C-alpha positions as CSV (number, residue, x, y, z in Angstrom):
1,X,-46.2,15.9,17.7
2,X,-45.3,17.2,14.1
3,X,-41.8,18.4,15.8
4,X,-40.9,15.1,17.0
5,X,-41.7,13.4,13.7
6,X,-39.3,16.1,12.0
7,X,-36.7,15.2,14.7
8,X,-37.0,11.7,14.2
9,X,-36.6,11.9,10.4
10,X,-33.8,14.0,10.7
11,X,-32.0,11.4,13.0
12,X,-32.6,9.0,10.1
13,X,-31.1,11.2,7.6
14,X,-28.1,12.1,9.6
15,X,-27.6,8.5,10.5
16,X,-27.0,7.7,6.6
17,X,-24.3,10.0,6.6
18,X,-22.9,8.9,10.0
19,X,-22.3,5.4,8.4
20,X,-20.5,6.8,5.3
21,X,-18.5,9.1,7.7
22,X,-17.2,6.1,9.9
23,X,-16.4,4.2,6.7
24,X,-14.3,6.9,5.4
25,X,-12.5,8.2,8.3
26,X,-9.2,6.9,10.0
27,X,-10.8,8.4,13.4
28,X,-8.2,11.3,13.6
29,X,-10.6,14.2,14.4
30,X,-8.7,17.3,12.8
31,X,-10.9,19.9,14.3
32,X,-14.3,21.6,15.0
33,X,-14.9,24.9,12.8
34,X,-17.5,27.4,13.4
35,X,-20.5,27.0,11.1
36,X,-19.5,30.7,9.7
37,X,-16.5,29.2,8.0
38,X,-19.3,27.3,5.6
39,X,-21.9,30.3,5.6
40,X,-19.5,32.7,4.5
41,X,-18.9,30.9,1.4
42,X,-22.7,30.4,0.3
43,X,-23.9,32.4,-2.5
44,X,-20.2,33.4,-3.4
45,X,-19.7,31.1,-6.5
46,X,-20.2,33.4,-9.5
47,X,-21.4,30.9,-12.1
48,X,-20.7,31.4,-15.7
49,X,-22.4,29.9,-18.6
50,X,-20.9,28.3,-21.7
51,X,-22.2,28.9,-25.4
52,X,-24.6,26.3,-24.8
53,X,-26.3,27.9,-21.7
54,X,-24.6,25.2,-19.3
55,X,-22.8,25.9,-16.2
56,X,-19.0,26.7,-17.2
57,X,-17.1,25.4,-14.2
58,X,-13.8,26.4,-15.4
59,X,-14.8,30.0,-15.8
60,X,-16.9,30.2,-12.7
61,X,-15.1,31.7,-9.8
62,X,-15.8,32.9,-6.3
63,X,-16.2,36.6,-5.4
64,X,-17.8,38.4,-2.6
65,X,-21.0,39.7,-4.2
66,X,-22.5,37.5,-6.8
67,X,-25.7,39.9,-7.2
68,X,-24.0,43.0,-8.4
69,X,-23.7,42.0,-12.2
70,X,-21.7,39.6,-14.1
71,X,-23.0,36.2,-12.4
72,X,-25.7,33.9,-13.6
73,X,-28.3,33.9,-10.9
74,X,-31.1,31.1,-10.5
75,X,-33.6,33.2,-9.0
76,X,-32.6,37.0,-9.2
77,X,-32.1,39.0,-7.2
78,X,-30.8,36.4,-4.8
79,X,-27.4,34.7,-4.5
80,X,-27.8,31.1,-5.4
81,X,-28.4,28.6,-3.1
82,X,-29.6,25.1,-3.5
83,X,-33.3,23.9,-4.4
84,X,-35.0,20.8,-4.2
85,X,-37.2,18.7,-6.7
86,X,-39.6,16.1,-6.5
87,X,-39.8,14.3,-10.0
88,X,-43.1,12.4,-9.5
89,X,-45.1,15.3,-8.4
90,X,-43.1,17.6,-11.0
91,X,-42.6,20.3,-8.2
92,X,-39.6,22.1,-6.7
93,X,-39.1,23.7,-3.3
94,X,-36.6,26.1,-1.8
95,X,-35.8,27.0,1.7
96,X,-33.2,29.8,2.5
97,X,-31.0,27.5,4.5
98,X,-28.1,30.0,4.2
99,X,-29.9,33.4,4.9
100,X,-29.5,34.7,1.4
101,X,-32.9,35.5,0.7
102,X,-33.3,37.2,3.9
103,X,-30.3,39.2,3.2
104,X,-31.9,40.3,-0.1
105,X,-34.9,41.4,2.0
106,X,-32.7,43.5,4.4
107,X,-33.2,41.1,7.2
108,X,-36.7,41.6,7.6
109,X,-37.5,37.9,8.1
110,X,-35.3,37.6,11.2
111,X,-33.7,34.3,9.6
112,X,-31.4,32.5,12.3
113,X,-28.7,29.8,11.7
114,X,-26.8,27.5,13.8
115,X,-25.0,24.3,13.1
116,X,-21.7,22.3,13.2
117,X,-18.7,21.5,11.2
118,X,-16.4,18.4,11.8
119,X,-13.0,17.5,10.0
120,X,-11.9,14.2,9.7
121,X,-8.3,13.7,8.4
122,X,-7.7,11.2,6.0
123,X,-4.4,9.2,5.1
124,X,-3.5,11.3,2.0
125,X,-3.8,14.7,4.1
126,X,-7.3,15.6,2.6
127,X,-10.4,15.8,5.4
128,X,-13.9,14.7,5.2
129,X,-16.0,17.4,6.2
130,X,-19.3,16.8,7.8
131,X,-21.4,20.1,8.1
132,X,-24.9,20.4,9.7
133,X,-27.1,23.6,9.3
134,X,-30.4,24.5,11.1
135,X,-32.0,27.2,10.0
136,X,-35.3,29.1,11.5
137,X,-37.5,31.7,9.8
138,X,-36.2,30.6,6.6
139,X,-38.0,32.1,3.4
140,X,-39.8,28.9,1.8
141,X,-41.6,28.7,-1.6
142,X,-42.4,26.0,-4.2
143,X,-43.1,26.0,-7.7
144,X,-44.8,23.8,-10.5
145,X,-41.8,22.4,-12.4
146,X,-38.2,22.4,-12.1
147,X,-37.7,26.2,-12.9
148,X,-37.7,28.2,-9.8
149,X,-39.1,31.3,-11.5
150,X,-42.3,29.3,-12.6
151,X,-45.8,29.4,-11.4
152,X,-45.8,29.4,-7.7
153,X,-47.6,26.7,-5.5
154,X,-46.8,27.9,-2.2
155,X,-45.2,31.2,-0.7
156,X,-43.5,33.9,-2.4
157,X,-39.9,34.7,-3.9
158,X,-38.0,37.5,-2.9
159,X,-38.9,39.3,-6.1
160,X,-42.7,39.1,-5.3
161,X,-42.2,40.1,-1.5
162,X,-40.3,43.2,-2.7
163,X,-43.3,44.0,-4.6
164,X,-45.5,43.6,-1.6
165,X,-46.4,39.9,-1.4
166,X,-46.3,38.1,1.9
167,X,-43.4,35.8,3.1
168,X,-44.0,32.1,4.0
169,X,-41.2,31.1,6.4
170,X,-40.2,27.6,8.1
171,X,-37.4,25.7,9.4
172,X,-34.9,23.2,7.9
173,X,-32.0,21.0,8.7
174,X,-29.2,20.4,6.1
175,X,-26.5,17.8,6.3
176,X,-23.6,17.8,3.7
177,X,-20.5,15.3,3.7
178,X,-17.7,16.1,1.3
179,X,-14.2,15.9,0.8
180,X,-11.9,19.1,1.0
181,X,-8.1,19.3,0.4
182,X,-6.6,19.8,3.5
183,X,-7.5,20.9,7.4
184,X,-8.8,24.3,7.6
185,X,-8.8,25.0,3.9
186,X,-11.7,27.3,2.5
187,X,-14.9,25.6,2.6
188,X,-17.0,25.5,-0.7
189,X,-20.5,26.9,-1.8
190,X,-22.7,24.0,-1.7
191,X,-23.7,24.8,-5.2
192,X,-20.1,24.4,-6.2
193,X,-20.1,20.6,-4.6
194,X,-23.3,20.0,-6.6
195,X,-22.4,21.7,-10.0
196,X,-18.4,21.2,-10.3
197,X,-17.0,19.3,-7.3
198,X,-19.6,16.5,-7.3
199,X,-16.9,14.1,-7.0
200,X,-16.1,15.5,-3.6
201,X,-19.7,15.3,-2.5
202,X,-20.5,12.1,-0.6
203,X,-23.9,12.8,0.8
204,X,-26.5,15.7,1.3
205,X,-29.6,15.4,3.1
206,X,-32.5,18.0,3.8
207,X,-35.7,18.3,5.7
208,X,-37.9,21.4,5.7
209,X,-41.2,22.4,6.8
210,X,-43.0,25.9,6.4
211,X,-46.4,27.2,7.0
212,X,-47.8,30.0,4.8
213,X,-50.0,30.7,1.8
214,X,-51.0,28.6,-1.3
215,X,-51.2,30.0,-4.6
216,X,-55.0,30.6,-4.1
217,X,-54.6,32.5,-1.1
218,X,-55.5,30.1,1.4
219,X,-53.3,28.9,4.5
220,X,-51.1,25.9,3.4
221,X,-47.8,23.8,4.5
222,X,-44.8,22.9,2.7
223,X,-42.7,20.1,3.4
224,X,-39.7,18.4,1.8
225,X,-37.4,15.6,2.5
226,X,-34.3,14.9,0.2
227,X,-31.5,12.6,0.3
228,X,-28.6,12.0,-1.9
229,X,-26.2,8.9,-1.2
230,X,-23.5,10.4,-4.0
231,X,-20.8,8.3,-2.4
232,X,-22.7,5.0,-3.0
233,X,-24.3,6.1,-6.3
234,X,-23.0,3.6,-9.0
235,X,-21.1,1.4,-6.3
236,X,-24.4,-0.4,-4.9
237,X,-26.0,-3.6,-6.0
238,X,-27.2,-2.9,-9.6
239,X,-30.6,-3.8,-9.1
240,X,-30.9,-1.2,-5.9
241,X,-32.7,2.1,-5.8
242,X,-29.4,3.8,-5.2
243,X,-27.8,2.4,-8.1
244,X,-30.2,3.8,-10.4
245,X,-30.8,7.3,-8.7
246,X,-28.1,9.1,-6.6
247,X,-31.3,10.7,-4.8
248,X,-33.2,7.7,-3.6
249,X,-35.6,10.2,-1.4
250,X,-37.1,13.3,-3.2
251,X,-40.4,14.4,-1.8
252,X,-42.4,17.6,-1.8
253,X,-45.7,17.7,-0.1
254,X,-47.8,20.8,-0.3
255,X,-51.2,20.8,1.5
256,X,-53.8,23.0,2.5
257,X,-54.3,23.5,6.1
258,X,-57.5,26.0,6.0
259,X,-60.6,25.9,4.2
260,X,-59.6,24.8,1.0
261,X,-60.0,21.0,0.4
262,X,-56.9,19.2,0.5
263,X,-57.4,17.5,-3.1
264,X,-57.6,21.2,-4.8
265,X,-54.3,22.3,-3.1
266,X,-52.2,19.2,-2.4
267,X,-49.5,18.0,-4.4
268,X,-47.4,15.2,-3.7
269,X,-45.7,12.1,-5.1
């Protein structure tokens, strides 16, 4: 029953992306590309900070290994990947959708990934890329606040696991829709789209669920649903939810599944 619900939610999230894709495309399919074309670029953007501590996009660049030094890492020692937040509950969550945390752990979690990439040629020769990533046995954790190195509410980060803590894993589905210069051109790190190429990002949606351990050691569950309608942000009716916030859906739910009462371990919007 839970799996059916998740699948239905994902269909709704992907439907929003399909509407945008239909409106932007000229119906000429450039190509289907292997999901490895996108996965091989994740965690490869070497972020640099300016003198104020903000991301310096002009100085940031792609390299093969961002964890060997010289690059800003949001949650060391793992290469950067996108995390999610819920402003109402003041919580943040991360799912290892690209297998970067598993790589830092030497592959011990057995994270598996599949998906699809489609490119639609535009009249100017550029393409609209629609990519879907499905991940299983993905490391998942959640924290209080918006600093992913902050107090844990669910699961553990790679740093804690390397010191002997237990990992919590789950499954996720991510859909991202963006512009790229030409058919077959290198695909971006999704972090690049969110920080430095936000004008090319049209939609991003994410659903994840994991079972594991709460901060008090009891069994629990983490769920997150996120949807960013970047292409319609600012173009919508000024009184609409989307015009006020490019992410009209940002939900993180952490709940007890064992002997602890839900009120003592539940964080939700």
